[in-house]
PDBQT receptor file of N, H, CA, C and O in Angstrom, charges set to zero:
ATOM      1  N   MET A   1      70.487 -12.116  25.091  1.00  0.00    +0.000 N 
ATOM      2  CA  MET A   1      70.449 -13.470  24.575  1.00  0.00    +0.000 C 
ATOM      3  C   MET A   1      69.321 -14.251  25.237  1.00  0.00    +0.000 C 
ATOM      4  O   MET A   1      69.125 -14.139  26.447  1.00  0.00    +0.000 OA
ATOM      5  N   PRO A   2      68.581 -15.036  24.470  1.00  0.00    +0.000 N 
ATOM      6  CA  PRO A   2      67.517 -15.857  25.057  1.00  0.00    +0.000 C 
ATOM      7  C   PRO A   2      68.092 -16.998  25.897  1.00  0.00    +0.000 C 
ATOM      8  O   PRO A   2      69.207 -17.466  25.667  1.00  0.00    +0.000 OA
ATOM      9  N   VAL A   3      67.309 -17.421  26.860  1.00  0.00    +0.000 N 
ATOM     10  H   VAL A   3      66.403 -17.041  27.046  1.00  0.00    +0.000 HD
ATOM     11  CA  VAL A   3      67.692 -18.536  27.722  1.00  0.00    +0.000 C 
ATOM     12  C   VAL A   3      66.792 -19.714  27.376  1.00  0.00    +0.000 C 
ATOM     13  O   VAL A   3      65.568 -19.587  27.383  1.00  0.00    +0.000 OA
ATOM     14  N   GLU A   4      67.405 -20.875  27.069  1.00  0.00    +0.000 N 
ATOM     15  H   GLU A   4      68.399 -20.978  27.063  1.00  0.00    +0.000 HD
ATOM     16  CA  GLU A   4      66.610 -22.050  26.720  1.00  0.00    +0.000 C 
ATOM     17  C   GLU A   4      66.276 -22.835  27.983  1.00  0.00    +0.000 C 
ATOM     18  O   GLU A   4      67.153 -23.166  28.781  1.00  0.00    +0.000 OA
ATOM     19  N   ILE A   5      64.993 -23.124  28.144  1.00  0.00    +0.000 N 
ATOM     20  H   ILE A   5      64.280 -22.856  27.496  1.00  0.00    +0.000 HD
ATOM     21  CA  ILE A   5      64.490 -23.905  29.270  1.00  0.00    +0.000 C 
ATOM     22  C   ILE A   5      64.236 -25.324  28.762  1.00  0.00    +0.000 C 
ATOM     23  O   ILE A   5      63.727 -25.511  27.657  1.00  0.00    +0.000 OA
ATOM     24  N   ILE A   6      64.589 -26.314  29.567  1.00  0.00    +0.000 N 
ATOM     25  H   ILE A   6      65.002 -26.163  30.465  1.00  0.00    +0.000 HD
ATOM     26  CA  ILE A   6      64.391 -27.710  29.167  1.00  0.00    +0.000 C 
ATOM     27  C   ILE A   6      63.125 -28.287  29.800  1.00  0.00    +0.000 C 
ATOM     28  O   ILE A   6      62.464 -29.130  29.196  1.00  0.00    +0.000 OA
ATOM     29  N   ASP A   7      62.785 -27.845  31.002  1.00  0.00    +0.000 N 
ATOM     30  H   ASP A   7      63.323 -27.160  31.494  1.00  0.00    +0.000 HD
ATOM     31  CA  ASP A   7      61.647 -28.383  31.736  1.00  0.00    +0.000 C 
ATOM     32  C   ASP A   7      60.365 -27.618  31.385  1.00  0.00    +0.000 C 
ATOM     33  O   ASP A   7      60.287 -26.407  31.590  1.00  0.00    +0.000 OA
ATOM     34  N   ALA A   8      59.363 -28.328  30.856  1.00  0.00    +0.000 N 
ATOM     35  H   ALA A   8      59.427 -29.312  30.690  1.00  0.00    +0.000 HD
ATOM     36  CA  ALA A   8      58.116 -27.693  30.440  1.00  0.00    +0.000 C 
ATOM     37  C   ALA A   8      57.327 -27.159  31.640  1.00  0.00    +0.000 C 
ATOM     38  O   ALA A   8      56.685 -26.114  31.531  1.00  0.00    +0.000 OA
ATOM     39  N   GLU A   9      57.363 -27.845  32.768  1.00  0.00    +0.000 N 
ATOM     40  H   GLU A   9      57.884 -28.693  32.858  1.00  0.00    +0.000 HD
ATOM     41  CA  GLU A   9      56.626 -27.390  33.958  1.00  0.00    +0.000 C 
ATOM     42  C   GLU A   9      57.184 -26.064  34.475  1.00  0.00    +0.000 C 
ATOM     43  O   GLU A   9      56.421 -25.188  34.883  1.00  0.00    +0.000 OA
ATOM     44  N   LYS A  10      58.495 -25.913  34.460  1.00  0.00    +0.000 N 
ATOM     45  H   LYS A  10      59.114 -26.625  34.129  1.00  0.00    +0.000 HD
ATOM     46  CA  LYS A  10      59.116 -24.655  34.878  1.00  0.00    +0.000 C 
ATOM     47  C   LYS A  10      58.715 -23.530  33.917  1.00  0.00    +0.000 C 
ATOM     48  O   LYS A  10      58.491 -22.395  34.339  1.00  0.00    +0.000 OA
ATOM     49  N   PHE A  11      58.628 -23.853  32.634  1.00  0.00    +0.000 N 
ATOM     50  H   PHE A  11      58.810 -24.775  32.291  1.00  0.00    +0.000 HD
ATOM     51  CA  PHE A  11      58.232 -22.886  31.614  1.00  0.00    +0.000 C 
ATOM     52  C   PHE A  11      56.807 -22.396  31.875  1.00  0.00    +0.000 C 
ATOM     53  O   PHE A  11      56.528 -21.203  31.749  1.00  0.00    +0.000 OA
ATOM     54  N   VAL A  12      55.909 -23.307  32.236  1.00  0.00    +0.000 N 
ATOM     55  H   VAL A  12      56.135 -24.276  32.338  1.00  0.00    +0.000 HD
ATOM     56  CA  VAL A  12      54.516 -22.952  32.526  1.00  0.00    +0.000 C 
ATOM     57  C   VAL A  12      54.447 -22.053  33.759  1.00  0.00    +0.000 C 
ATOM     58  O   VAL A  12      53.671 -21.097  33.776  1.00  0.00    +0.000 OA
ATOM     59  N   GLU A  13      55.238 -22.339  34.785  1.00  0.00    +0.000 N 
ATOM     60  H   GLU A  13      55.868 -23.115  34.771  1.00  0.00    +0.000 HD
ATOM     61  CA  GLU A  13      55.265 -21.504  35.993  1.00  0.00    +0.000 C 
ATOM     62  C   GLU A  13      55.733 -20.095  35.659  1.00  0.00    +0.000 C 
ATOM     63  O   GLU A  13      55.193 -19.121  36.183  1.00  0.00    +0.000 OA
ATOM     64  N   MET A  14      56.733 -19.980  34.792  1.00  0.00    +0.000 N 
ATOM     65  H   MET A  14      57.172 -20.771  34.366  1.00  0.00    +0.000 HD
ATOM     66  CA  MET A  14      57.270 -18.668  34.431  1.00  0.00    +0.000 C 
ATOM     67  C   MET A  14      56.280 -17.856  33.605  1.00  0.00    +0.000 C 
ATOM     68  O   MET A  14      56.387 -16.631  33.550  1.00  0.00    +0.000 OA
ATOM     69  N   SER A  15      55.322 -18.513  32.964  1.00  0.00    +0.000 N 
ATOM     70  H   SER A  15      55.236 -19.508  33.009  1.00  0.00    +0.000 HD
ATOM     71  CA  SER A  15      54.370 -17.802  32.116  1.00  0.00    +0.000 C 
ATOM     72  C   SER A  15      53.439 -16.893  32.923  1.00  0.00    +0.000 C 
ATOM     73  O   SER A  15      52.809 -16.003  32.351  1.00  0.00    +0.000 OA
ATOM     74  N   ALA A  16      53.342 -17.097  34.226  1.00  0.00    +0.000 N 
ATOM     75  H   ALA A  16      53.855 -17.820  34.691  1.00  0.00    +0.000 HD
ATOM     76  CA  ALA A  16      52.480 -16.256  35.057  1.00  0.00    +0.000 C 
ATOM     77  C   ALA A  16      52.959 -14.801  35.082  1.00  0.00    +0.000 C 
ATOM     78  O   ALA A  16      52.149 -13.886  35.234  1.00  0.00    +0.000 OA
ATOM     79  N   ARG A  17      54.257 -14.586  34.936  1.00  0.00    +0.000 N 
ATOM     80  H   ARG A  17      54.915 -15.329  34.812  1.00  0.00    +0.000 HD
ATOM     81  CA  ARG A  17      54.777 -13.209  34.974  1.00  0.00    +0.000 C 
ATOM     82  C   ARG A  17      55.222 -12.708  33.599  1.00  0.00    +0.000 C 
ATOM     83  O   ARG A  17      55.917 -11.697  33.501  1.00  0.00    +0.000 OA
ATOM     84  N   ALA A  18      54.823 -13.411  32.541  1.00  0.00    +0.000 N 
ATOM     85  H   ALA A  18      54.259 -14.232  32.620  1.00  0.00    +0.000 HD
ATOM     86  CA  ALA A  18      55.226 -13.040  31.185  1.00  0.00    +0.000 C 
ATOM     87  C   ALA A  18      54.193 -12.129  30.527  1.00  0.00    +0.000 C 
ATOM     88  O   ALA A  18      53.017 -12.137  30.889  1.00  0.00    +0.000 OA
ATOM     89  N   LYS A  19      54.651 -11.353  29.564  1.00  0.00    +0.000 N 
ATOM     90  H   LYS A  19      55.606 -11.346  29.270  1.00  0.00    +0.000 HD
ATOM     91  CA  LYS A  19      53.759 -10.495  28.794  1.00  0.00    +0.000 C 
ATOM     92  C   LYS A  19      53.001 -11.317  27.756  1.00  0.00    +0.000 C 
ATOM     93  O   LYS A  19      51.787 -11.173  27.609  1.00  0.00    +0.000 OA
ATOM     94  N   TYR A  20      53.722 -12.180  27.034  1.00  0.00    +0.000 N 
ATOM     95  H   TYR A  20      54.708 -12.297  27.153  1.00  0.00    +0.000 HD
ATOM     96  CA  TYR A  20      53.092 -13.022  26.022  1.00  0.00    +0.000 C 
ATOM     97  C   TYR A  20      53.977 -14.220  25.722  1.00  0.00    +0.000 C 
ATOM     98  O   TYR A  20      55.138 -14.272  26.129  1.00  0.00    +0.000 OA
ATOM     99  N   CYS A  21      53.413 -15.179  25.005  1.00  0.00    +0.000 N 
ATOM    100  H   CYS A  21      52.470 -15.137  24.674  1.00  0.00    +0.000 HD
ATOM    101  CA  CYS A  21      54.153 -16.347  24.540  1.00  0.00    +0.000 C 
ATOM    102  C   CYS A  21      53.960 -16.449  23.031  1.00  0.00    +0.000 C 
ATOM    103  O   CYS A  21      52.832 -16.540  22.546  1.00  0.00    +0.000 OA
ATOM    104  N   ALA A  22      55.057 -16.434  22.299  1.00  0.00    +0.000 N 
ATOM    105  H   ALA A  22      55.973 -16.360  22.692  1.00  0.00    +0.000 HD
ATOM    106  CA  ALA A  22      55.003 -16.579  20.845  1.00  0.00    +0.000 C 
ATOM    107  C   ALA A  22      55.187 -18.051  20.498  1.00  0.00    +0.000 C 
ATOM    108  O   ALA A  22      56.077 -18.712  21.032  1.00  0.00    +0.000 OA
ATOM    109  N   VAL A  23      54.348 -18.563  19.605  1.00  0.00    +0.000 N 
ATOM    110  H   VAL A  23      53.625 -18.026  19.170  1.00  0.00    +0.000 HD
ATOM    111  CA  VAL A  23      54.395 -19.964  19.204  1.00  0.00    +0.000 C 
ATOM    112  C   VAL A  23      54.852 -20.031  17.752  1.00  0.00    +0.000 C 
ATOM    113  O   VAL A  23      54.193 -19.494  16.861  1.00  0.00    +0.000 OA
ATOM    114  N   LYS A  24      55.982 -20.691  17.519  1.00  0.00    +0.000 N 
ATOM    115  H   LYS A  24      56.517 -21.127  18.243  1.00  0.00    +0.000 HD
ATOM    116  CA  LYS A  24      56.509 -20.852  16.167  1.00  0.00    +0.000 C 
ATOM    117  C   LYS A  24      56.502 -22.345  15.847  1.00  0.00    +0.000 C 
ATOM    118  O   LYS A  24      57.194 -23.132  16.492  1.00  0.00    +0.000 OA
ATOM    119  N   ARG A  25      55.717 -22.720  14.850  1.00  0.00    +0.000 N 
ATOM    120  H   ARG A  25      55.154 -22.081  14.326  1.00  0.00    +0.000 HD
ATOM    121  CA  ARG A  25      55.578 -24.132  14.480  1.00  0.00    +0.000 C 
ATOM    122  C   ARG A  25      56.550 -24.469  13.349  1.00  0.00    +0.000 C 
ATOM    123  O   ARG A  25      56.489 -23.883  12.268  1.00  0.00    +0.000 OA
ATOM    124  N   LEU A  26      57.446 -25.420  13.614  1.00  0.00    +0.000 N 
ATOM    125  H   LEU A  26      57.496 -25.896  14.492  1.00  0.00    +0.000 HD
ATOM    126  CA  LEU A  26      58.395 -25.908  12.626  1.00  0.00    +0.000 C 
ATOM    127  C   LEU A  26      57.911 -27.273  12.135  1.00  0.00    +0.000 C 
ATOM    128  O   LEU A  26      56.805 -27.682  12.488  1.00  0.00    +0.000 OA
ATOM    129  N   LYS A  27      58.688 -27.980  11.346  1.00  0.00    +0.000 N 
ATOM    130  H   LYS A  27      59.587 -27.648  11.059  1.00  0.00    +0.000 HD
ATOM    131  CA  LYS A  27      58.244 -29.261  10.780  1.00  0.00    +0.000 C 
ATOM    132  C   LYS A  27      57.918 -30.288  11.859  1.00  0.00    +0.000 C 
ATOM    133  O   LYS A  27      56.797 -30.795  11.903  1.00  0.00    +0.000 OA
ATOM    134  N   SER A  28      58.865 -30.601  12.718  1.00  0.00    +0.000 N 
ATOM    135  H   SER A  28      59.776 -30.189  12.682  1.00  0.00    +0.000 HD
ATOM    136  CA  SER A  28      58.639 -31.630  13.737  1.00  0.00    +0.000 C 
ATOM    137  C   SER A  28      58.619 -31.069  15.148  1.00  0.00    +0.000 C 
ATOM    138  O   SER A  28      58.263 -31.778  16.089  1.00  0.00    +0.000 OA
ATOM    139  N   LEU A  29      58.992 -29.823  15.308  1.00  0.00    +0.000 N 
ATOM    140  H   LEU A  29      59.282 -29.247  14.544  1.00  0.00    +0.000 HD
ATOM    141  CA  LEU A  29      59.050 -29.194  16.630  1.00  0.00    +0.000 C 
ATOM    142  C   LEU A  29      58.167 -27.962  16.684  1.00  0.00    +0.000 C 
ATOM    143  O   LEU A  29      57.783 -27.397  15.660  1.00  0.00    +0.000 OA
ATOM    144  N   VAL A  30      57.859 -27.564  17.910  1.00  0.00    +0.000 N 
ATOM    145  H   VAL A  30      58.171 -28.023  18.742  1.00  0.00    +0.000 HD
ATOM    146  CA  VAL A  30      57.195 -26.288  18.157  1.00  0.00    +0.000 C 
ATOM    147  C   VAL A  30      58.083 -25.525  19.119  1.00  0.00    +0.000 C 
ATOM    148  O   VAL A  30      58.469 -26.045  20.165  1.00  0.00    +0.000 OA
ATOM    149  N   LYS A  31      58.405 -24.296  18.766  1.00  0.00    +0.000 N 
ATOM    150  H   LYS A  31      58.091 -23.873  17.916  1.00  0.00    +0.000 HD
ATOM    151  CA  LYS A  31      59.247 -23.467  19.626  1.00  0.00    +0.000 C 
ATOM    152  C   LYS A  31      58.355 -22.445  20.320  1.00  0.00    +0.000 C 
ATOM    153  O   LYS A  31      57.635 -21.691  19.666  1.00  0.00    +0.000 OA
ATOM    154  N   LEU A  32      58.409 -22.426  21.638  1.00  0.00    +0.000 N 
ATOM    155  H   LEU A  32      58.994 -23.039  22.169  1.00  0.00    +0.000 HD
ATOM    156  CA  LEU A  32      57.644 -21.474  22.438  1.00  0.00    +0.000 C 
ATOM    157  C   LEU A  32      58.605 -20.426  22.970  1.00  0.00    +0.000 C 
ATOM    158  O   LEU A  32      59.641 -20.758  23.548  1.00  0.00    +0.000 OA
ATOM    159  N   LYS A  33      58.262 -19.168  22.775  1.00  0.00    +0.000 N 
ATOM    160  H   LYS A  33      57.421 -18.898  22.306  1.00  0.00    +0.000 HD
ATOM    161  CA  LYS A  33      59.104 -18.060  23.225  1.00  0.00    +0.000 C 
ATOM    162  C   LYS A  33      58.326 -17.236  24.239  1.00  0.00    +0.000 C 
ATOM    163  O   LYS A  33      57.279 -16.673  23.920  1.00  0.00    +0.000 OA
ATOM    164  N   LEU A  34      58.834 -17.167  25.448  1.00  0.00    +0.000 N 
ATOM    165  H   LEU A  34      59.685 -17.624  25.707  1.00  0.00    +0.000 HD
ATOM    166  CA  LEU A  34      58.160 -16.498  26.550  1.00  0.00    +0.000 C 
ATOM    167  C   LEU A  34      58.847 -15.165  26.823  1.00  0.00    +0.000 C 
ATOM    168  O   LEU A  34      60.024 -15.135  27.182  1.00  0.00    +0.000 OA
ATOM    169  N   ARG A  35      58.119 -14.062  26.656  1.00  0.00    +0.000 N 
ATOM    170  H   ARG A  35      57.162 -14.086  26.364  1.00  0.00    +0.000 HD
ATOM    171  CA  ARG A  35      58.686 -12.728  26.849  1.00  0.00    +0.000 C 
ATOM    172  C   ARG A  35      58.347 -12.229  28.247  1.00  0.00    +0.000 C 
ATOM    173  O   ARG A  35      57.188 -11.940  28.546  1.00  0.00    +0.000 OA
ATOM    174  N   THR A  36      59.347 -12.130  29.090  1.00  0.00    +0.000 N 
ATOM    175  H   THR A  36      60.288 -12.365  28.847  1.00  0.00    +0.000 HD
ATOM    176  CA  THR A  36      59.177 -11.572  30.428  1.00  0.00    +0.000 C 
ATOM    177  C   THR A  36      59.790 -10.178  30.433  1.00  0.00    +0.000 C 
ATOM    178  O   THR A  36      60.482  -9.814  29.483  1.00  0.00    +0.000 OA
ATOM    179  N   PRO A  37      59.556  -9.389  31.475  1.00  0.00    +0.000 N 
ATOM    180  CA  PRO A  37      60.131  -8.047  31.486  1.00  0.00    +0.000 C 
ATOM    181  C   PRO A  37      61.658  -8.013  31.367  1.00  0.00    +0.000 C 
ATOM    182  O   PRO A  37      62.211  -7.056  30.825  1.00  0.00    +0.000 OA
ATOM    183  N   GLY A  38      62.339  -9.039  31.864  1.00  0.00    +0.000 N 
ATOM    184  H   GLY A  38      61.890  -9.816  32.305  1.00  0.00    +0.000 HD
ATOM    185  CA  GLY A  38      63.798  -9.022  31.852  1.00  0.00    +0.000 C 
ATOM    186  C   GLY A  38      64.448  -9.817  30.741  1.00  0.00    +0.000 C 
ATOM    187  O   GLY A  38      65.474  -9.401  30.202  1.00  0.00    +0.000 OA
ATOM    188  N   LYS A  39      63.867 -10.961  30.384  1.00  0.00    +0.000 N 
ATOM    189  H   LYS A  39      63.033 -11.299  30.822  1.00  0.00    +0.000 HD
ATOM    190  CA  LYS A  39      64.518 -11.859  29.433  1.00  0.00    +0.000 C 
ATOM    191  C   LYS A  39      63.516 -12.532  28.508  1.00  0.00    +0.000 C 
ATOM    192  O   LYS A  39      62.301 -12.433  28.684  1.00  0.00    +0.000 OA
ATOM    193  N   LEU A  40      64.069 -13.220  27.518  1.00  0.00    +0.000 N 
ATOM    194  H   LEU A  40      65.056 -13.300  27.374  1.00  0.00    +0.000 HD
ATOM    195  CA  LEU A  40      63.297 -14.050  26.603  1.00  0.00    +0.000 C 
ATOM    196  C   LEU A  40      63.678 -15.499  26.883  1.00  0.00    +0.000 C 
ATOM    197  O   LEU A  40      64.856 -15.855  26.842  1.00  0.00    +0.000 OA
ATOM    198  N   TYR A  41      62.684 -16.329  27.167  1.00  0.00    +0.000 N 
ATOM    199  H   TYR A  41      61.728 -16.040  27.200  1.00  0.00    +0.000 HD
ATOM    200  CA  TYR A  41      62.917 -17.741  27.439  1.00  0.00    +0.000 C 
ATOM    201  C   TYR A  41      62.316 -18.556  26.304  1.00  0.00    +0.000 C 
ATOM    202  O   TYR A  41      61.238 -18.233  25.806  1.00  0.00    +0.000 OA
ATOM    203  N   THR A  42      63.017 -19.620  25.892  1.00  0.00    +0.000 N 
ATOM    204  H   THR A  42      63.893 -19.882  26.296  1.00  0.00    +0.000 HD
ATOM    205  CA  THR A  42      62.532 -20.468  24.824  1.00  0.00    +0.000 C 
ATOM    206  C   THR A  42      62.406 -21.914  25.308  1.00  0.00    +0.000 C 
ATOM    207  O   THR A  42      63.115 -22.352  26.214  1.00  0.00    +0.000 OA
ATOM    208  N   LEU A  43      61.496 -22.628  24.684  1.00  0.00    +0.000 N 
ATOM    209  H   LEU A  43      60.920 -22.273  23.948  1.00  0.00    +0.000 HD
ATOM    210  CA  LEU A  43      61.284 -24.045  24.965  1.00  0.00    +0.000 C 
ATOM    211  C   LEU A  43      60.974 -24.741  23.649  1.00  0.00    +0.000 C 
ATOM    212  O   LEU A  43      60.102 -24.297  22.901  1.00  0.00    +0.000 OA
ATOM    213  N   LYS A  44      61.684 -25.833  23.359  1.00  0.00    +0.000 N 
ATOM    214  H   LYS A  44      62.392 -26.194  23.966  1.00  0.00    +0.000 HD
ATOM    215  CA  LYS A  44      61.427 -26.629  22.163  1.00  0.00    +0.000 C 
ATOM    216  C   LYS A  44      60.737 -27.909  22.599  1.00  0.00    +0.000 C 
ATOM    217  O   LYS A  44      61.251 -28.638  23.448  1.00  0.00    +0.000 OA
ATOM    218  N   VAL A  45      59.570 -28.187  22.018  1.00  0.00    +0.000 N 
ATOM    219  H   VAL A  45      59.153 -27.595  21.328  1.00  0.00    +0.000 HD
ATOM    220  CA  VAL A  45      58.825 -29.407  22.329  1.00  0.00    +0.000 C 
ATOM    221  C   VAL A  45      58.326 -30.051  21.042  1.00  0.00    +0.000 C 
ATOM    222  O   VAL A  45      58.251 -29.408  19.994  1.00  0.00    +0.000 OA
ATOM    223  N   GLU A  46      57.989 -31.326  21.141  1.00  0.00    +0.000 N 
ATOM    224  H   GLU A  46      58.050 -31.849  21.992  1.00  0.00    +0.000 HD
ATOM    225  CA  GLU A  46      57.434 -32.047  20.002  1.00  0.00    +0.000 C 
ATOM    226  C   GLU A  46      56.021 -31.535  19.735  1.00  0.00    +0.000 C 
ATOM    227  O   GLU A  46      55.365 -31.005  20.631  1.00  0.00    +0.000 OA
ATOM    228  N   SER A  47      55.566 -31.694  18.518  1.00  0.00    +0.000 N 
ATOM    229  H   SER A  47      56.098 -32.125  17.789  1.00  0.00    +0.000 HD
ATOM    230  CA  SER A  47      54.252 -31.181  18.123  1.00  0.00    +0.000 C 
ATOM    231  C   SER A  47      53.126 -31.737  18.986  1.00  0.00    +0.000 C 
ATOM    232  O   SER A  47      52.206 -30.999  19.341  1.00  0.00    +0.000 OA
ATOM    233  N   GLY A  48      53.178 -33.004  19.326  1.00  0.00    +0.000 N 
ATOM    234  H   GLY A  48      53.925 -33.603  19.038  1.00  0.00    +0.000 HD
ATOM    235  CA  GLY A  48      52.119 -33.625  20.121  1.00  0.00    +0.000 C 
ATOM    236  C   GLY A  48      52.024 -33.061  21.530  1.00  0.00    +0.000 C 
ATOM    237  O   GLY A  48      50.922 -32.856  22.041  1.00  0.00    +0.000 OA
ATOM    238  N   LYS A  49      53.152 -32.811  22.159  1.00  0.00    +0.000 N 
ATOM    239  H   LYS A  49      54.046 -32.978  21.744  1.00  0.00    +0.000 HD
ATOM    240  CA  LYS A  49      53.171 -32.298  23.533  1.00  0.00    +0.000 C 
ATOM    241  C   LYS A  49      52.947 -30.787  23.590  1.00  0.00    +0.000 C 
ATOM    242  O   LYS A  49      52.621 -30.242  24.644  1.00  0.00    +0.000 OA
ATOM    243  N   ALA A  50      53.120 -30.124  22.463  1.00  0.00    +0.000 N 
ATOM    244  H   ALA A  50      53.384 -30.567  21.606  1.00  0.00    +0.000 HD
ATOM    245  CA  ALA A  50      53.029 -28.661  22.440  1.00  0.00    +0.000 C 
ATOM    246  C   ALA A  50      51.631 -28.172  22.792  1.00  0.00    +0.000 C 
ATOM    247  O   ALA A  50      51.484 -27.205  23.539  1.00  0.00    +0.000 OA
ATOM    248  N   GLU A  51      50.599 -28.832  22.258  1.00  0.00    +0.000 N 
ATOM    249  H   GLU A  51      50.719 -29.618  21.651  1.00  0.00    +0.000 HD
ATOM    250  CA  GLU A  51      49.224 -28.382  22.513  1.00  0.00    +0.000 C 
ATOM    251  C   GLU A  51      48.885 -28.459  23.999  1.00  0.00    +0.000 C 
ATOM    252  O   GLU A  51      48.215 -27.572  24.527  1.00  0.00    +0.000 OA
ATOM    253  N   GLU A  52      49.338 -29.499  24.669  1.00  0.00    +0.000 N 
ATOM    254  H   GLU A  52      49.883 -30.220  24.240  1.00  0.00    +0.000 HD
ATOM    255  CA  GLU A  52      49.099 -29.630  26.109  1.00  0.00    +0.000 C 
ATOM    256  C   GLU A  52      49.778 -28.500  26.872  1.00  0.00    +0.000 C 
ATOM    257  O   GLU A  52      49.198 -27.924  27.793  1.00  0.00    +0.000 OA
ATOM    258  N   THR A  53      51.007 -28.189  26.486  1.00  0.00    +0.000 N 
ATOM    259  H   THR A  53      51.478 -28.657  25.738  1.00  0.00    +0.000 HD
ATOM    260  CA  THR A  53      51.763 -27.134  27.155  1.00  0.00    +0.000 C 
ATOM    261  C   THR A  53      51.128 -25.772  26.905  1.00  0.00    +0.000 C 
ATOM    262  O   THR A  53      51.038 -24.957  27.823  1.00  0.00    +0.000 OA
ATOM    263  N   ILE A  54      50.687 -25.512  25.681  1.00  0.00    +0.000 N 
ATOM    264  H   ILE A  54      50.760 -26.174  24.935  1.00  0.00    +0.000 HD
ATOM    265  CA  ILE A  54      50.088 -24.221  25.340  1.00  0.00    +0.000 C 
ATOM    266  C   ILE A  54      48.807 -23.989  26.142  1.00  0.00    +0.000 C 
ATOM    267  O   ILE A  54      48.537 -22.862  26.556  1.00  0.00    +0.000 OA
ATOM    268  N   LYS A  55      48.019 -25.037  26.363  1.00  0.00    +0.000 N 
ATOM    269  H   LYS A  55      48.238 -25.953  26.026  1.00  0.00    +0.000 HD
ATOM    270  CA  LYS A  55      46.779 -24.898  27.130  1.00  0.00    +0.000 C 
ATOM    271  C   LYS A  55      47.035 -24.532  28.581  1.00  0.00    +0.000 C 
ATOM    272  O   LYS A  55      46.176 -23.926  29.220  1.00  0.00    +0.000 OA
ATOM    273  N   LYS A  56      48.199 -24.886  29.117  1.00  0.00    +0.000 N 
ATOM    274  H   LYS A  56      48.897 -25.379  28.597  1.00  0.00    +0.000 HD
ATOM    275  CA  LYS A  56      48.529 -24.607  30.522  1.00  0.00    +0.000 C 
ATOM    276  C   LYS A  56      49.075 -23.198  30.743  1.00  0.00    +0.000 C 
ATOM    277  O   LYS A  56      49.119 -22.731  31.881  1.00  0.00    +0.000 OA
ATOM    278  N   LEU A  57      49.490 -22.515  29.679  1.00  0.00    +0.000 N 
ATOM    279  H   LEU A  57      49.455 -22.895  28.754  1.00  0.00    +0.000 HD
ATOM    280  CA  LEU A  57      50.122 -21.198  29.823  1.00  0.00    +0.000 C 
ATOM    281  C   LEU A  57      49.148 -20.172  30.378  1.00  0.00    +0.000 C 
ATOM    282  O   LEU A  57      47.948 -20.223  30.108  1.00  0.00    +0.000 OA
ATOM    283  N   LYS A  58      49.684 -19.235  31.160  1.00  0.00    +0.000 N 
ATOM    284  H   LYS A  58      50.658 -19.193  31.379  1.00  0.00    +0.000 HD
ATOM    285  CA  LYS A  58      48.863 -18.249  31.856  1.00  0.00    +0.000 C 
ATOM    286  C   LYS A  58      49.056 -16.838  31.295  1.00  0.00    +0.000 C 
ATOM    287  O   LYS A  58      48.869 -15.857  32.015  1.00  0.00    +0.000 OA
ATOM    288  N   CYS A  59      49.430 -16.729  30.012  1.00  0.00    +0.000 N 
ATOM    289  H   CYS A  59      49.581 -17.526  29.427  1.00  0.00    +0.000 HD
ATOM    290  CA  CYS A  59      49.636 -15.418  29.419  1.00  0.00    +0.000 C 
ATOM    291  C   CYS A  59      49.047 -15.421  28.018  1.00  0.00    +0.000 C 
ATOM    292  O   CYS A  59      48.547 -16.441  27.545  1.00  0.00    +0.000 OA
ATOM    293  N   GLU A  60      49.110 -14.265  27.360  1.00  0.00    +0.000 N 
ATOM    294  H   GLU A  60      49.516 -13.436  27.744  1.00  0.00    +0.000 HD
ATOM    295  CA  GLU A  60      48.613 -14.131  25.994  1.00  0.00    +0.000 C 
ATOM    296  C   GLU A  60      49.444 -14.989  25.054  1.00  0.00    +0.000 C 
ATOM    297  O   GLU A  60      50.662 -15.079  25.209  1.00  0.00    +0.000 OA
ATOM    298  N   ILE A  61      48.802 -15.617  24.085  1.00  0.00    +0.000 N 
ATOM    299  H   ILE A  61      47.813 -15.545  23.959  1.00  0.00    +0.000 HD
ATOM    300  CA  ILE A  61      49.489 -16.489  23.137  1.00  0.00    +0.000 C 
ATOM    301  C   ILE A  61      49.401 -15.884  21.743  1.00  0.00    +0.000 C 
ATOM    302  O   ILE A  61      48.316 -15.555  21.263  1.00  0.00    +0.000 OA
ATOM    303  N   LYS A  62      50.559 -15.741  21.097  1.00  0.00    +0.000 N 
ATOM    304  H   LYS A  62      51.440 -16.009  21.487  1.00  0.00    +0.000 HD
ATOM    305  CA  LYS A  62      50.628 -15.196  19.744  1.00  0.00    +0.000 C 
ATOM    306  C   LYS A  62      51.216 -16.247  18.821  1.00  0.00    +0.000 C 
ATOM    307  O   LYS A  62      52.285 -16.790  19.101  1.00  0.00    +0.000 OA
ATOM    308  N   GLU A  63      50.529 -16.541  17.722  1.00  0.00    +0.000 N 
ATOM    309  H   GLU A  63      49.661 -16.101  17.494  1.00  0.00    +0.000 HD
ATOM    310  CA  GLU A  63      51.059 -17.460  16.706  1.00  0.00    +0.000 C 
ATOM    311  C   GLU A  63      51.965 -16.670  15.766  1.00  0.00    +0.000 C 
ATOM    312  O   GLU A  63      51.598 -15.595  15.292  1.00  0.00    +0.000 OA
ATOM    313  N   VAL A  64      53.144 -17.210  15.504  1.00  0.00    +0.000 N 
ATOM    314  H   VAL A  64      53.443 -18.084  15.889  1.00  0.00    +0.000 HD
ATOM    315  CA  VAL A  64      54.110 -16.548  14.618  1.00  0.00    +0.000 C 
ATOM    316  C   VAL A  64      54.182 -17.295  13.312  1.00  0.00    +0.000 C 
ATOM    317  O   VAL A  64      54.936 -16.907  12.420  1.00  0.00    +0.000 OA
TER     318      VAL A  64
């Protein structure tokens, strides 16, 4: 089961050990899915804040 993260800064820190981050764009939200060796972590952010968060990630980014 995926684990939902609420804090964007914690999500960015976890991206250092992730394989990739999948970006799924919905109508008003953007869902970021971080695949680590052990688990899948998700973060829901508003469209405006999503671009800032995506630029900070330290892993491969895949658009879904």
